[in-house]
Structure formats: structure tokens, C-alpha cells
DRENKENU-469354 format. One record per residue (C-alpha): x, y, z. Coordinates in steps of 0.001 Angstrom, whole numbers, padded with zeros to 6 digits, always signed. Layout:
REM residues N
XYZ;...
//
This chain:
REM residues 374
+084001-220928-149650;+081378-219513-147300;+081626-221303-143940;+079454-220980-140836;+080765-222401-137555;+077973-223314-135134;+078737-223839-131459;+080367-222420-128369;+082132-219104-128955;+083002-215888-127142;+081467-214429-125004;+080964-218016-123769;+083986-219540-122106;+086055-222700-122184;+088188-224793-124467;+085534-225306-127156;+085079-221541-127464;+088850-221108-127730;+089026-223851-130341;+086262-222358-132484;+087882-218915-132330;+091230-220266-133524;+089535-222386-136189;+087616-219347-137478;+090821-217303-137573;+092624-219980-139603;+089754-220596-142025;+089354-216844-142518;+092768-216739-144173;+091227-218290-147311;+087440-218356-146800;+084513-216205-145669;+083657-217318-142138;+080817-216538-139732;+080276-217926-136235;+076896-218505-134577;+076825-219359-130890;+074384-219863-128041;+072291-217313-126254;+071627-220190-123823;+074151-223010-123907;+073069-224942-120817;+070071-224487-118533;+071417-223154-115244;+070272-226291-113412;+072531-228475-115629;+075620-226276-115479;+078032-227211-112641;+080251-224117-112872;+079871-220575-111611;+079436-218782-114941;+079070-219709-118594;+080751-216517-119821;+084424-215732-120313;+085696-213402-117556;+088494-211988-119714;+089172-211429-123377;+092162-212566-125401;+093569-212068-128895;+090917-214205-130630;+087886-213263-128539;+085750-211825-131334;+082095-211970-130360;+079842-214309-132351;+076123-213974-133021;+074246-215317-129984;+071216-216996-131590;+070877-220571-130327;+068812-221809-127374;+069991-225362-126707;+066697-226500-125139;+064113-224845-127404;+063231-226922-130508;+061365-224013-132105;+064543-221963-131832;+066533-224708-133569;+064175-224470-136554;+064436-220674-136598;+068241-220791-136500;+068317-223458-139198;+066158-221290-141454;+068390-218277-140837;+071464-220286-141796;+069689-221596-144908;+068880-218004-145874;+072623-217202-145797;+073410-220107-148178;+076743-221307-146719;+078791-223902-148541;+079825-225594-145303;+078461-225847-141766;+080972-226868-139087;+079950-228151-135651;+082420-229028-132868;+080828-232132-131301;+081713-233285-127810;+078497-233925-125872;+075288-235770-126874;+073234-233178-124970;+073666-230998-128079;+072750-233794-130509;+069065-232857-130948;+069912-229155-131280;+072773-229582-133747;+071004-232324-135701;+067864-230232-136170;+069729-227055-137106;+071767-228998-139668;+068706-230659-141214;+066742-227420-141544;+069740-225428-142767;+070614-227864-145552;+067133-228771-146799;+067122-228211-150543;+070588-226599-150403;+074090-227563-151531;+075410-226942-147987;+077541-229716-146498;+077810-230514-142789;+081070-231336-140992;+081366-232518-137392;+084734-232138-135658;+084631-234783-132954;+086349-234523-129599;+084361-237560-128541;+081805-239811-130159;+080319-240741-126790;+081366-238931-123599;+083482-240111-120688;+080530-239891-118290;+077682-241774-119978;+073971-240931-119762;+070903-242842-120847;+070168-240907-124064;+073774-240538-125290;+073574-243058-128121;+070138-241934-129305;+071056-238240-129372;+074388-238896-131086;+072776-241100-133710;+070230-238374-134482;+072989-235748-134814;+075225-237927-136987;+072315-238607-139347;+072603-235001-140562;+076382-235105-141162;+078232-235474-144460;+081764-235848-143098;+083787-235903-139893;+087135-234926-138447;+088381-237370-135784;+090983-235754-133530;+092772-238917-132402;+093098-242609-133217;+090850-243337-130226;+088097-241116-131642;+088606-242712-135070;+088050-246155-133575;+084927-244987-131745;+083600-243295-134881;+084090-246387-137037;+082387-248572-134438;+079441-246233-133863;+078978-244870-137417;+080614-247315-139876;+079602-245325-142961;+081399-242171-141760;+083514-240260-144278;+086319-238733-142234;+089890-237582-141797;+092004-238130-138695;+093671-234819-137787;+095364-234224-134410;+093990-231524-132144;+095952-228339-132986;+097857-226332-130400;+096048-223704-128348;+098033-220606-129224;+095623-217912-128099;+096812-217198-124570;+099885-215204-125490;+103573-215655-124698;+104887-217094-121467;+107330-215524-119050;+110487-216596-117252;+109843-219434-114832;+111222-217520-111832;+109072-214477-112624;+105926-216566-113002;+106537-218364-109717;+107105-215101-107934;+103874-213678-109369;+101955-216738-108155;+103691-216897-104787;+105441-220190-105513;+108931-220125-103992;+109442-223819-104727;+112208-225436-106734;+109954-228110-108301;+106452-227215-109533;+103952-229466-111296;+100666-228296-112847;+097225-229873-113019;+095079-227569-115148;+091452-227466-116257;+087975-228385-115079;+088069-230888-112223;+085844-233865-112932;+086047-237433-111586;+087454-238930-114815;+090428-236549-114755;+092008-238435-111853;+093100-235613-109542;+092574-237902-106543;+095124-240323-108066;+097607-237488-108522;+097259-236431-104895;+097988-239990-103751;+101029-240007-106057;+102239-236653-104739;+102249-237998-101181;+104561-240791-102353;+106801-238344-104237;+107211-236093-101219;+108467-238982-099109;+111793-238548-100927;+111568-235312-102940;+110260-231806-102275;+107756-231079-105051;+104817-228694-105189;+101586-229126-107128;+099450-226316-108522;+095822-227265-109204;+094235-224586-111369;+090660-225089-112440;+087026-224925-111492;+085517-227871-109623;+082809-229796-111475;+083071-232363-108677;+082753-232209-104886;+085556-229820-103922;+085411-230744-100250;+086341-234359-100953;+089646-233191-102453;+090294-230833-099562;+089654-233721-097178;+092137-235831-099131;+094750-233059-098900;+094265-232918-095148;+094398-236689-094708;+097598-236924-096770;+099102-233870-095033;+099559-232160-098371;+097888-228840-097629;+101204-226956-097697;+102379-228848-100791;+099418-227962-103028;+098311-224554-104266;+094623-224801-105076;+093244-222168-107461;+089655-223369-107612;+088323-220955-110194;+088017-220543-113921;+091053-218592-115054;+090672-215689-117488;+092770-216017-120637;+095303-213411-119605;+096289-215386-116471;+096793-218741-118175;+100416-218079-119313;+101543-217519-115713;+100542-221021-114629;+102183-222806-117548;+105292-220638-117317;+105694-221499-113625;+105596-225273-114131;+108258-227868-114887;+105664-230252-116340;+101927-230703-116728;+100273-233784-115208;+097283-235469-116885;+096340-238365-114575;+093110-239127-116472;+091141-242298-115841;+089558-242042-119297;+089965-239697-122256;+089970-239415-126027;+092386-236502-126116;+093038-233438-123997;+093271-229816-125044;+095436-229259-121960;+098297-231121-123634;+098010-228720-126570;+098289-225728-124237;+101311-227314-122557;+102995-227876-125909;+102482-224241-126869;+104605-223348-123818;+107155-226108-124618;+106154-227997-121475;+106528-231777-121188;+103502-233757-120058;+103261-236727-117702;+100050-238521-118685;+098180-241781-118362;+097826-244269-121188;+094141-243717-121937;+092380-242815-125170;+094570-240776-127463;+096862-239209-124857;+099782-241459-125733;+099415-240408-129384;+100244-236822-128394;+102486-237380-125381;+105216-239601-126774;+106786-241569-123962;+110383-240529-123432;+110212-237892-126195;+107663-235231-125189;+106742-236578-121772;+106171-239749-119810;+103278-242223-120019;+102029-244309-117080;+099092-246690-116513;+095846-245072-115331;+094596-245247-111739;+098075-246199-110493;+099458-243629-108014;+102629-245659-107474;+103487-245657-111200;+102654-241955-111468;+104860-241157-108484;+107702-243187-109998;+107406-241230-113266;+107520-237894-111436;+110565-239009-109456;+112255-240214-112648;+111483-236901-114334;+113288-234980-111595;+116011-237410-110528;+117133-237988-114111;+116825-234259-114931;+114652-234928-117955;+112968-231524-118288;+115403-229962-120764;+115525-233008-123038;+111744-233409-123064;+111224-229703-123740;+113433-230086-126811;+111244-232993-127896;+108107-230888-127469;+109575-228106-129625;+110171-230603-132413;+106890-232481-132074;+104495-229541-131870;+105072-228667-135515;+102631-231515-136276;+099812-229672-134525;+099258-226625-136704;+095880-225096-137515;+096930-225017-141162;+096936-228839-141209;+093351-228859-139961;+092264-226237-142507;+093846-228241-145331;+092092-231416-144181;+088739-229616-144124;+089329-228256-147617;+090253-231722-148861;+087286-233388-147165;+084721-230747-148130;+085780-229247-151478;+083687-226474-152956;+081578-227842-155827;
//
């Protein structure tokens, strides 16, 4: 089968680019695969980060064709015609934000006009955590060009059924992010990061309001009343950084938190996960989180909130601990239980068993079943 993946890819950065690279690598084992990405993904005025490009490389960082301008409708038609000229059997889009709905929907319509090409959307979300006025309209337009869907959690499946009842889909869990390379010994990683602490927790990824870092900081203050624990926050701020620094000062946590407020290149990611005892996902809302899939790759347990599909991946008492959202007292109690009951080793064993469910081969097989070559 000839497959074209359309969306974020190297040299652009972030989890979607990593996902598409790993998906292309897996599909390439049995199919002919091309990837087309953006020459402009976001207008600079809409992008909250410092750069849209990956600062490092990595084992799956093959460059894609940079053809798409996300805000130029004439470009969408041109790209659609170019894809139609190549006559793919399947077009795959990773869908997570309605901003891209008009672009993806138009490309798909032009590319498939008069062709046998089928269109598959792999959905991280149906509608985003932070809603905007045109979200439903843009998503409806995009979905109108789609033949079939992959939902990556039960929460996304429920949203898909409610928003697009006629959807033909499969529910396949988000596979593990395996592209960052092997970890290192915990002591070595902590030394490399300057963390001489006996208990280290990790909050990783873009910092946005819905991810609940402010709740975690409140919980950490409660934890430290009876237990010495250190938190590493590693990720670029897409929210007001100063408000978190003010919270650290007010809670007297400045010495208890290492703040790496930057986007980390791929080659540095293993250090942070290797240094941690557990990853914390204190989200206020979510469908799923790719951070859990990175944690699982490094056999790390996860302490997460019971929102969206997180509890589908983080099995309470087996691969981590689940607490109510927006509840710093419950989160603090879970962290204390994790350490006082010495649960790390047992939960790591659970992660090693559970992560076999999250293979890229399972996703490839679901795509082949959903979109067979006619």
C-alpha cells in the first residue's frame, strides 16, 4: 500500500512530530510511506513557544517534505493536487487541534477527488482542552473528508461517537514513544543534572493551564512537611512563567524544585526520565498523554489524575497511582504513599508487563484492518 502521512514532522518539533516519525517507521516495514509536513505550521503570532523547529535530531528524525502553509488556502489546493498526482492508497492525518481543520479538510478533499484514496484521521482529541469559538465548525469541516478514524482512548471514542455518530473507527491505545534512546543509571542521571536528592519526581512537557502544575506545587508543599522530595519541571512555558515562580516563592519551594524552562532536544530526554522515581501528571483535563508513554518506555510509574483516558493507561495500583483532579491534598497523599510504602519497584514491574499493550505494530495492524487495500 502507498501511504502518505500529512502533518507535523521533522524538522518541526514536539510530540506529534515524534509520533508521525515512529508511525512512518512502523508502516514502512510493510508499505511504501511518504511524509509531507509544514513549511509554516503556525503563524508566529499564534505560537507561544520560542521555536517551531527541533533543536536536536534523534534516531527517527528523517526530514519530510516541507510543503504545507497552514494559513494559505491556495497552498492547501496546491498540496492536495500534488498528493493526488502521487495516487496514494491512504492519506493519514494526526488530528489534535481544530486550527488545522480547514487545512487538512481541504487537502483531503482535493487529494481524493476522483481517486480511490482513503482518508484516516488518528485522533488525539476530537475537541481540544482549551476551547475556541470555531472549534466545532472547523472540526466538522475536517471530519467531512474522512473515511475512518483511530481513537486513542475510550475518552476520545466517546467524544468521537457524540460529535460524529457515523464514524467508522478503531480504538487503539497511544503507542510508546521509543525514539529517545536508552536510559542510564538513576545515580548517573541525577549527577549529570545536578540532583543530589534521594527522592526525585518529574513533571515533563509543555506547561499549559490544563496540565495542573500549580496543583502539583501545592501538593509538593504538603509532601515536604513530612518528607524530603524534589521536583524537576522540564518543559517550555505556554503559560505565564512568572506566576509559577511566584507560587514557588510563596510556598518556599524554590530550593525543592529544579525548573528547566526550555524545550529539551531529543538527546537530553533520557536523562530526565532516568533521574526520576515517578512521573507526575496532575492534569485538570485530558484525553490521553504522550508523556505517560515516554514514562512507560523507561519503566517509570506514573501518578496521574482521573481525567479523560489517563486512568486507562495508568492502572491504579498496578502501573501507578490515580487521584482526583484539582485536589492537592489527594495528590500529596498519593506521593507520600508511593514513598512511604516503597511502591516504586512493584509499580515498575507492573509497567514492564503493561507496556507490551502499547506497540506500534498493534497500531499498524489496526490501520491495515480498517483501511484494507482494494
